[in-house]
C-alpha positions in Angstrom: 70.9 -80.6 129.9 67.4 -79.9 131.8 66.0 -80.5 128.2 67.6 -83.7 128.3 66.7 -84.8 130.8 62.9 -83.5 130.9 62.9 -86.0 127.6 64.3 -88.7 129.3 61.7 -88.7 132.2 59.2 -88.5 130.3 60.2 -91.4 128.1 60.5 -93.1 131.2 57.0 -92.3 132.7 55.0 -92.9 129.6 55.6 -97.0 129.4 54.2 -96.8 133.3 51.1 -94.5 131.7 50.8 -96.7 128.7 50.2 -99.7 131.4 48.1 -97.9 133.2 46.2 -96.9 130.1 45.7 -100.6 129.3 44.3 -102.1 132.7 41.7 -99.8 133.1 39.4 -101.1 131.2 39.4 -104.5 132.2 40.1 -103.3 135.9 36.6 -101.4 135.7 34.7 -104.4 134.1 36.1 -106.3 136.7 35.1 -103.8 139.6 31.4 -103.4 137.9 30.3 -106.9 137.5 32.6 -108.9 140.0 33.9 -106.7 143.0 30.6 -104.4 143.4 28.4 -107.7 143.1 30.6 -109.8 146.0 30.6 -107.0 148.1 26.3 -106.7 147.2 26.0 -110.7 148.1 28.5 -110.2 151.0 26.2 -107.4 152.5 23.0 -109.6 151.6 24.3 -112.9 153.2 24.2 -110.9 157.6 21.2 -109.4 156.9 17.9 -110.5 158.1 15.1 -111.7 155.6 12.1 -109.9 154.5 8.8 -110.7 155.0 8.1 -111.4 151.5 11.5 -112.4 150.0 14.1 -110.0 149.8 16.0 -108.5 152.5 15.9 -106.2 155.2 18.2 -103.8 157.4 20.1 -105.7 160.5 23.3 -107.6 161.1 22.9 -110.9 161.7 24.8 -114.6 161.2 22.5 -117.0 161.4 22.8 -117.7 157.9 26.1 -118.6 158.1 25.2 -121.2 161.2 21.9 -122.1 159.7 24.2 -123.6 156.8 26.4 -125.6 159.2 24.0 -127.6 159.4 24.1 -131.5 158.9 22.0 -132.0 155.8 23.6 -128.8 153.9 27.1 -129.5 155.0 26.1 -132.9 153.6 24.8 -131.4 150.1 28.4 -129.2 150.3 30.5 -132.8 150.5 28.7 -134.3 147.8 29.0 -131.3 145.4 32.6 -131.0 146.1 32.8 -135.1 145.5 31.6 -135.3 142.2 33.7 -132.5 141.3 36.3 -134.2 142.3 35.7 -137.4 140.6 34.7 -135.4 137.4 37.5 -133.5 137.1 39.9 -137.4 137.7 37.8 -138.6 134.6 37.9 -136.1 132.3 41.9 -136.4 133.1 41.5 -139.6 132.8 40.2 -139.3 129.6 41.3 -136.0 128.0 44.6 -136.7 128.8 44.8 -139.5 125.7 42.7 -137.1 123.9 45.4 -134.4 124.4 48.3 -136.9 124.0 47.0 -137.9 120.4 46.5 -134.3 119.1 49.6 -132.8 120.0 51.4 -136.2 118.1 49.0 -135.8 115.2 51.1 -133.2 112.1 48.7 -134.3 110.5 45.5 -134.5 111.8 46.1 -132.0 114.5 43.4 -129.1 113.5 41.0 -131.1 113.0 41.1 -133.2 116.4 40.9 -129.7 118.0 37.9 -128.8 115.8 36.6 -132.0 117.5 37.7 -131.0 120.0 35.6 -127.3 120.4 32.9 -128.6 118.1 30.3 -128.8 121.0 30.6 -125.2 122.1 28.8 -124.9 118.7 25.7 -126.4 120.5 24.1 -124.2 123.8 24.9 -126.7 126.9 20.7 -126.8 127.6 20.2 -128.9 124.3 23.8 -130.9 124.9 21.8 -132.0 128.0 18.8 -132.8 126.7 20.9 -135.0 124.3 22.1 -136.7 127.5 18.8 -137.4 128.3 17.5 -138.7 125.1 20.6 -141.2 125.8 20.2 -142.0 129.0 16.5 -142.3 129.7 14.7 -145.8 130.2 13.2 -145.2 126.4 16.2 -143.8 125.0 19.1 -144.9 122.8 21.8 -146.9 125.3 18.7 -148.9 126.7 17.2 -149.7 123.5 20.4 -151.3 121.6 21.0 -152.5 125.0 17.4 -154.6 124.7 17.6 -154.8 121.0 21.1 -156.9 121.2 19.6 -159.1 124.2 21.5 -157.6 126.9 19.2 -156.6 129.5 16.2 -157.6 129.1 14.5 -154.9 131.1 15.3 -150.7 131.1 18.4 -150.3 133.4 17.5 -146.4 135.3 20.3 -144.3 134.1 18.5 -141.0 134.5 18.0 -139.4 137.3 20.6 -141.4 139.3 24.3 -140.2 140.2 25.4 -141.5 136.7 24.1 -139.8 135.2 25.1 -136.3 136.8 28.3 -137.1 136.5 28.4 -138.2 133.1 26.9 -134.9 132.5 29.5 -133.0 134.3 31.9 -134.7 132.0 30.3 -134.6 129.2 30.3 -130.7 129.4 33.3 -129.9 130.9 35.6 -132.4 129.3 36.8 -129.7 126.1 38.0 -127.6 129.4 40.9 -130.6 130.1 41.7 -132.0 127.0 42.9 -127.4 125.8 45.3 -126.9 128.1 46.9 -130.4 128.5 47.3 -130.1 124.2 49.0 -126.7 125.0 51.4 -128.6 127.2 52.0 -131.7 125.9 52.4 -129.1 122.2 55.8 -127.8 123.8 57.6 -131.7 124.4 60.4 -132.2 122.7 60.5 -135.4 120.7 64.5 -135.3 121.6 64.0 -135.7 125.6 61.6 -138.9 125.0 64.7 -140.3 122.4 67.2 -139.6 124.6 65.2 -141.1 128.3 65.1 -144.0 125.4 68.9 -144.1 124.7 69.7 -144.2 128.6 67.8 -147.5 129.0 64.5 -145.7 130.5 60.9 -148.4 129.5 57.9 -146.5 128.6 56.5 -146.1 132.0 59.4 -144.8 132.6 59.6 -142.2 129.9 56.2 -141.0 130.8 57.1 -140.3 134.5 60.2 -139.5 134.4 59.7 -137.0 131.3 55.6 -136.6 130.0 54.2 -135.9 133.1 56.8 -133.6 134.9 56.6 -131.1 131.3 52.6 -131.7 131.2 51.7 -130.7 134.9 51.3 -127.2 134.0 48.4 -128.1 131.5 47.5 -130.5 133.7 46.7 -128.3 137.0 45.0 -125.9 134.5 42.3 -128.4 133.2 41.8 -129.7 137.1 41.3 -126.5 137.9 39.6 -124.9 135.0 36.9 -128.1 135.1 36.1 -128.2 139.1 35.9 -125.0 139.5 32.7 -124.6 137.4 31.6 -128.5 138.0 31.5 -127.1 141.8 28.3 -124.4 140.8 26.6 -126.1 138.3 22.8 -126.5 138.8 21.6 -127.6 135.1 23.0 -130.6 135.0 21.9 -131.8 138.5 18.2 -129.9 138.0 17.9 -132.1 134.2 20.1 -135.6 135.0 19.7 -135.5 138.4 15.8 -134.1 139.1 15.3 -133.5 142.7 17.2 -136.9 143.5 20.7 -135.5 143.5 20.4 -132.4 144.7 24.5 -130.2 144.8 25.0 -127.5 145.9 24.1 -125.4 142.9 20.7 -126.4 143.0 20.6 -125.1 146.2 21.1 -121.6 145.8 19.5 -121.2 143.3 16.5 -122.7 145.1 17.0 -120.3 147.7 16.9 -117.4 145.3 13.6 -118.7 143.5 11.3 -120.3 145.0 11.9 -119.8 149.0 13.1 -116.4 148.2 15.4 -116.7 151.2 17.7 -114.1 149.5 20.4 -113.6 152.6 20.8 -117.5 153.1 21.3 -118.0 149.3 24.5 -115.7 149.1 25.7 -117.5 152.1 25.7 -120.9 151.0 27.5 -118.9 147.5 29.7 -118.1 149.9 30.6 -121.5 151.5 31.1 -122.5 147.7 33.3 -120.0 147.4 35.4 -121.0 150.0 35.4 -124.5 148.8 36.4 -123.1 145.2 39.3 -120.8 147.0 41.0 -123.8 148.9 40.7 -125.4 145.2 42.5 -122.9 143.8 45.0 -121.8 147.0 46.0 -125.8 146.7 46.4 -125.2 142.8 48.9 -122.4 143.1 50.8 -124.0 145.3 51.6 -126.9 143.9 52.5 -125.0 140.6 55.7 -123.0 142.3 56.4 -125.9 144.0 56.5 -127.8 140.7 58.6 -124.6 139.4 61.2 -124.8 141.7 63.4 -127.3 142.0 64.8 -127.1 145.0 61.2 -127.9 147.0 60.2 -130.4 143.6 63.9 -132.5 144.6 63.7 -132.3 148.4 59.3 -133.3 147.9 
């Protein structure tokens, strides 16, 4: 009986040990390359700025108080607004694409390949391609002038439109793929049942398609908003010095201004906005999964 208990005890402990061994590599990676750098940045954000850059020992909250200046808050607000607008545009453009891919069984692989094809090229190269399209002597202005639509080139580059176009172009696949993953699981019989019950196309979309695609919409929105709010290359190249986002501010503080503490404080301000977005998405996800709360809303 004792031997049997030992064998049963070893069998029950083995799955727990196996789970721990599987989590160990990923956990160590996150601790070394995420937790430790975040702690270093947190420490730098409350230290004094060095005379020639870097940090000096001491404790101060001056860098956080400095970030509350209306100038920097305006940059943060502009970044959040542009990121939210880019997310909305990606949703409007990406949902029909995802729906078409999910509905097409014959050309599904080709369409998915075309969606992920831009990732085969460096993001920097794609951004420079946008410059060739939007500049005064670029493709768009040349075509419009040759057709007689305009007489002089339109200022497209170094404008908010250029920055928004670059964000949408760079992160659109992150919206298409999660929505496609949700729409692929949609049973056509549900749409047929709704049609038999007399639901019109708009009612079928709102009552059947949209609720089932909501997890993909939520995931795609988060995947677009988070990298967009931290992007600095797009606004730097397509917006120039005229369109500054919070990523450009952080980059300049760590490079040109050599004010590491203020750059770290600005980084944590961006993380606060991202944390609010993540918590909001989790709340919406939980509400969507809870039938009682969804029905009461």
